[in-house]
ZALO-486069 format. One line per 4 residues: their letters; for each residue z, x, y of C-alpha. Coordinates in steps of 0.5 Angstrom, whole numbers, plus 500, padded with zeros to 3 digits. Example, Ala and Ser with C-alpha at 12.3 -4.5 7.8 and 13.67 -1.06 7.14 Angstrom:
AS> 516,525,491 | 514,527,498
This chain:
XXXX> 828,863,691 | 829,858,685 | 836,854,685 | 841,858,682
XXXX> 842,856,674 | 846,858,668 | 842,858,661 | 844,852,657
XXXX> 845,853,650 | 846,850,643 | 846,852,636 | 839,852,633
XXXX> 838,857,627 | 840,863,623 | 835,868,622 | 834,871,615
XXXX> 838,877,617 | 844,873,620 | 842,873,627 | 844,866,630
XXXX> 839,864,635 | 841,859,640 | 836,854,644 | 835,855,651
XXXX> 833,849,656 | 830,855,660 | 824,860,659 | 827,866,656
XXXX> 827,872,661 | 824,879,660 | 828,884,661 | 827,891,665
XXXX> 833,896,664 | 832,902,668 | 837,907,667 | 838,914,670
XXXX> 842,920,667 | 848,922,671 | 846,918,677 | 852,917,681
XXXX> 854,911,685 | 855,915,691 | 848,917,691 | 845,909,692
XXXX> 845,907,699 | 847,900,697 | 854,902,695 | 855,905,702
XXXX> 857,912,702 | 856,917,707 | 852,921,703 | 847,916,701
XXXX> 846,913,708 | 843,920,710 | 838,920,703 | 837,912,702
XXXX> 835,909,696 | 831,903,699 | 827,901,692 | 834,901,688
XXXX> 837,897,694 | 831,892,693 | 834,890,687 | 841,889,690
XXXX> 839,885,696 | 836,880,691 | 841,881,686 | 848,883,685
XXXX> 852,889,686 | 858,891,681 | 863,895,684 | 867,896,678
XXXX> 862,898,672 | 865,903,667 | 863,907,661 | 867,907,655
XXXX> 866,915,654 | 863,919,660 | 857,923,656 | 850,922,655
XXXX> 849,921,648 | 856,917,647 | 854,912,652 | 847,911,650
XXXX> 850,910,643 | 854,905,646 | 849,901,650 | 844,901,644
XXXX> 849,898,639 | 854,895,643 | 860,898,640 | 865,903,642
XXXX> 864,911,640 | 869,911,634 | 865,905,632 | 858,907,632
XXXX> 860,914,630 | 857,918,637 | 864,921,639 | 861,928,641
XXXX> 854,930,645 | 850,931,639 | 850,929,632 | 854,922,630
XXXX> 851,916,631 | 851,911,625 | 844,909,624 | 846,903,619
XXXX> 849,900,625 | 844,894,628 | 841,896,635 | 841,890,639
XXXX> 833,891,640 | 832,889,633 | 836,883,634 | 831,882,640
XXXX> 825,883,635 | 827,878,630 | 827,872,636 | 820,874,638
XXXX> 821,880,644 | 817,886,644 | 821,892,645 | 820,898,648
XXXX> 823,905,651 | 820,910,655 | 823,917,657 | 830,920,655
XXXX> 832,917,648 | 837,923,647 | 840,920,640 | 839,924,634
XXXX> 836,919,630 | 829,915,630 | 828,910,635 | 829,903,631
XXXX> 828,896,633 | 822,898,638 | 815,896,638 | 813,901,642
XXXX> 817,908,644 | 814,914,648 | 820,919,649 | 822,926,651
XXXX> 824,932,646 | 832,932,647 | 834,932,654 | 827,933,656
XXXX> 824,938,662 | 822,936,669 | 815,939,669 | 810,938,664
XXXX> 814,935,659 | 813,934,652 | 813,927,649 | 813,924,642
XXXX> 811,916,640 | 811,911,635 | 806,913,630 | 807,920,631
XXXX> 815,921,631 | 817,928,631 | 810,931,634 | 811,933,641
XXXX> 805,933,646 | 805,936,653 | 803,932,658 | 801,934,665
XXXX> 806,932,671 | 813,931,673 | 818,927,668 | 820,922,673
XXXX> 812,920,675 | 810,920,667 | 816,916,665 | 814,911,670
XXXX> 807,911,668 | 808,910,661 | 812,904,663 | 807,901,667
XXXX> 802,902,661 | 806,898,656 | 807,893,661 | 799,893,662
XXXX> 798,893,654 | 803,888,652 | 802,882,648 | 803,877,654
XXXX> 804,871,650 | 811,874,649 | 817,876,653 | 819,883,653
XXXX> 825,888,653 | 823,895,657 | 828,900,657 | 826,906,662
XXXX> 830,912,661 | 829,917,666 | 831,924,665 | 833,925,672
XXXX> 838,927,676 | 840,931,670 | 842,938,671 | 839,942,673
XXXX> 836,938,679 | 829,940,679 | 825,936,685 | 818,934,684
XXXX> 814,939,688 | 812,934,693 | 819,934,695 | 821,941,696
XXXX> 824,941,703 | 826,934,703 | 832,933,707 | 832,940,710
XXXX> 834,937,716 | 840,934,714 | 847,937,713 | 851,932,707
XXXX> 858,931,708 | 863,934,704 | 867,929,700 | 875,928,702
XXXX> 877,931,696 | 872,937,696 | 878,942,696 | 883,939,691
XXXX> 888,943,688 | 890,939,683 | 897,940,684 | 900,934,681
XXXX> 895,934,675 | 896,937,668 | 893,943,665 | 887,939,663
XXXX> 885,939,671 | 886,946,672 | 883,949,666 | 876,946,666
XXXX> 870,949,668 | 866,944,672 | 868,947,679 | 862,948,684
XXXX> 866,954,686 | 866,957,680 | 862,954,674 | 856,952,678
XXXX> 851,958,677 | 847,961,682 | 841,963,678 | 840,957,674
XXXX> 843,951,678 | 841,953,685 | 835,957,683 | 836,964,685
XXXX> 833,968,680 | 833,974,684 | 841,975,682 | 839,976,675
XXXX> 841,983,673 | 841,982,665 | 848,985,664 | 852,979,661
XXXX> 851,974,656 | 852,969,662 | 847,972,666 | 842,972,661
XXXX> 843,965,659 | 843,962,666 | 836,966,668 | 833,964,661
XXXX> 834,957,663 | 831,957,669 | 825,961,667 | 824,956,661
XXXX> 823,951,666 | 819,955,671 | 815,957,666 | 812,950,664
XXXX> 809,950,671 | 802,950,673 | 800,956,677 | 799,951,683
XXXX> 806,948,682 | 809,955,681 | 806,958,688 | 809,952,691
XXXX> 816,953,688 | 816,960,690 | 813,959,697 | 820,954,698
XXXX> 825,958,694 | 823,965,695 | 825,965,703 | 831,961,702
XXXX> 834,965,697 | 832,971,701 | 836,968,707 | 842,967,703
XXXX> 842,974,700 | 842,977,707 | 848,973,709 | 852,975,703
XXXX> 857,969,703 | 863,970,700 | 870,965,700 | 869,958,703
XXXX> 863,959,706 | 859,961,699 | 862,955,696 | 860,950,702
XXXX> 853,953,701 | 853,952,694 | 855,945,695 | 849,944,700
XXXX> 844,947,696 | 846,943,690 | 846,936,694 | 840,937,697
XXXX> 836,938,690 | 840,932,687 | 838,928,692 | 831,930,692
XXXX> 831,928,685 | 834,921,686 | 828,920,691 | 823,921,686
XXXX> 827,916,682 | 827,911,688 | 820,911,688 | 819,910,681
XXXX> 823,904,682 | 819,901,687 | 813,902,683 | 816,898,677
XXXX> 818,892,682 | 811,892,686 | 808,891,679 | 813,886,677
XXXX> 811,882,684 | 804,883,683 | 803,880,676 | 808,874,677
XXXX> 813,877,673 | 819,878,678 | 821,870,677 | 823,871,670
XXXX> 825,878,669 | 832,880,669 | 832,887,672 | 838,892,671
XXXX> 839,899,674 | 844,903,672 | 846,910,669 | 849,913,663
XXXX> 855,914,667 | 858,917,673 | 857,924,676 | 861,928,681
XXXX> 858,930,687 | 863,935,690 | 869,930,689 | 875,934,687
XXXX> 870,940,688 | 867,938,681 | 860,937,678 | 858,934,672
XXXX> 862,928,669 | 867,927,662 | 873,925,665 | 876,918,666
XXXX> 877,919,673 | 874,914,677 | 867,918,679 | 866,920,672
XXXX> 868,913,669 | 865,909,674 | 857,908,674 | 852,904,678
XXXX> 850,897,676 | 846,893,680 | 842,886,677 | 837,882,679
XXXX> 835,875,676 | 832,870,681 | 834,863,680 | 841,865,676
XXXX> 844,871,681 | 845,869,688 | 842,875,692 | 846,880,696
XXXX> 853,878,692 | 858,883,689 | 862,883,683 | 869,886,683
XXXX> 871,884,675 | 872,890,670 | 865,891,666 | 863,896,661
XXXX> 857,899,658 | 859,895,651 | 857,889,655 | 850,890,656
XXXX> 848,889,648 | 852,882,649 | 848,880,655 | 841,882,653
XXXX> 842,878,646 | 845,872,650 | 839,872,655 | 835,872,649
XXXX> 838,866,646 | 842,870,641 | 849,868,639 | 854,875,640
XXXX> 855,878,633 | 863,878,632 | 863,885,631 | 861,887,638
XXXX> 867,888,642 | 864,887,649 | 862,880,653 | 856,877,656
XXXX> 855,878,663 | 852,872,664 | 858,868,666 | 859,873,672
XXXX> 852,872,675 | 853,865,679 | 858,868,684 | 861,875,681
XXXX> 867,872,678 | 869,868,671 | 875,865,668 | 879,869,663
XXXX> 875,875,664 | 878,881,662 | 884,885,666 | 883,892,663
XXXX> 879,897,660 | 879,902,654 | 876,909,655 | 876,915,650
XXXX> 873,922,651 | 872,926,645 | 868,932,646 | 872,939,646
XXXX> 872,945,646 | 865,945,649 | 861,946,656 | 866,945,662
XXXX> 872,945,657 | 874,938,659 | 880,936,654 | 880,930,650
XXXX> 883,924,653 | 884,916,652 | 887,911,657 | 887,904,660
XXXX> 885,902,666 | 887,895,670 | 885,893,676 | 890,897,680
XXXX> 893,902,675 | 890,908,671 | 894,911,665 | 891,917,662
XXXX> 893,921,655 | 891,928,655 | 892,930,648 | 889,935,642
XXXX> 889,942,640 | 887,948,645 | 881,952,644 | 878,954,637
XXXX> 884,950,634 | 881,944,636 | 875,945,632 | 878,942,626
XXXX> 879,935,629 | 871,935,630 | 867,933,625 | 861,937,626
XXXX> 863,943,630 | 864,948,624 | 858,945,620 | 853,951,620
XXXX> 846,948,622 | 848,943,626 | 847,942,634 | 855,942,635
XXXX> 856,948,631 | 850,952,635 | 853,950,641 | 860,952,639
XXXX> 858,959,637 | 854,960,643 | 860,959,647 | 864,963,643
XXXX> 860,969,643 | 860,968,651 | 867,968,651 | 867,961,654
XXXX> 874,959,651 | 880,961,655 | 885,965,650 | 891,961,653
XXXX> 889,954,652 | 895,950,649 | 896,944,645 | 897,938,650
XXXX> 900,932,649 | 902,929,656 | 900,923,661 | 898,921,668
XXXX> 898,915,672 | 895,913,678 | 896,907,683 | 888,906,685
XXXX> 890,901,691 | 894,906,694 | 891,912,691 | 884,911,690
XXXX> 881,918,690 | 887,919,684 | 890,926,687 | 897,923,686
XXXX> 899,923,679 | 905,918,679 | 907,919,672 | 915,919,670
XXXX> 916,918,678 | 922,913,679 | 920,906,681 | 914,906,676
XXXX> 918,905,669 | 915,897,668 | 908,898,670 | 908,905,665
XXXX> 911,901,659 | 906,895,660 | 900,900,660 | 903,904,654
XXXX> 903,897,651 | 896,896,653 | 894,903,650 | 897,902,644
XXXX> 894,895,643 | 887,898,644 | 888,904,639 | 891,899,634
XXXX> 885,894,635 | 880,899,635 | 883,903,629 | 883,909,633
XXX> 884,915,628 | 885,921,633 | 892,921,633
């Protein structure tokens, strides 16, 4: 292992487009950024959860063993496209325009990959792009159509953007192969930045055919908060639609097409979503699928489960499929790491493993994300950089996905542009701490009313406390607060009309304006809302002041 060093930089030049370049005393590193969609930190064995110990991730753990685990890594907006827009621009959602899931990203903003290109980096992205704009700042891209499918997906690439061609295979395996193809055919005289964006483990958690039946001998533990009743929480926690008990669909999510009766719009939509994916399979794949799920489903239907027993069955079915999908991701990571080792690239390559946000694996009885609560806002982050990060170290500082772009620019010898609000993570690489590091984070979720009905909220998180503000009009009335939902032809409008026709929105959704407060030291699972209780007046006032400062500095216009 090389001696641990810190890149020394001095101002060298300014490019024609204003990127300030810094001269480094060390060779500029390659960057391999691996990001999954909805990979909970609880499902990575390096983080030590009971769940992950029963379904370990040895290859992701290799990155942790040789690098640093970030225990307090968070996102600014726990939703796929907003998180990706934050990554690529280095800006908060209200700054880059991508507040909701579909339309929004401001393509006039500079992508960090453009700046890397300006200083000689080869840039590439393979897998999930999921932004409604053409990729820019990339020498090569090979990306999925929208969310992508698990089986035999379609891809477009540079030179034929918008023309999607079906490829035979499992999405995770295909994305991995395209990443390796880029590495094989790149200009080996230049540093590179390769972004590997997996579809997995996005809903509805479709395993590789070879992994059907994996973990059948395992009963995964239920989270401590699985039966949470939200007794101290406000109406937002009570009116959501993301519980395993009531919102997880037996047909689509848990793969039981035998329950389809065609009587309701919900049943038709759930069946159509499942059969759309299964219809992409080859005859051999479908035969293997049916050979596994048909007897399982027959047994489930014969048992006629109800109440608590039904919810417990749904949880086990969900987690088994989720962890099977993660198993393929871990195999993919192993292939990438092996390639770097065999080709002598490891020592000068920064490897980042993360997710676009956190995910609920039964905590509070939920699946999905969106909330500022910890399992959603917190994301896995593991970084390996030989010679610069001490192997096996942990960082407990507050970091956020707005820090990725400044970090990549710093690694490339580019001074951070003033408009980027994040900070380079490089000062944390030595031992996980740095002088004058931030002591709070800002979060903002905008995407309501839509799937899961999580209400709009923002807030501030410090090392110990979390203050959350839930706000906005309820139900249909909230649409006037959004930019695209009432514009015909937009994706947001199509989704809204689909949900409206399915009677998805509750008629009694009120306008709201209230706060919740949590002491993360005494209540790490966030089940005791202490807002307004005696003894917390000073900390509440302090957090309110921080929140007002964030809103003012970021020019938040939602209120």
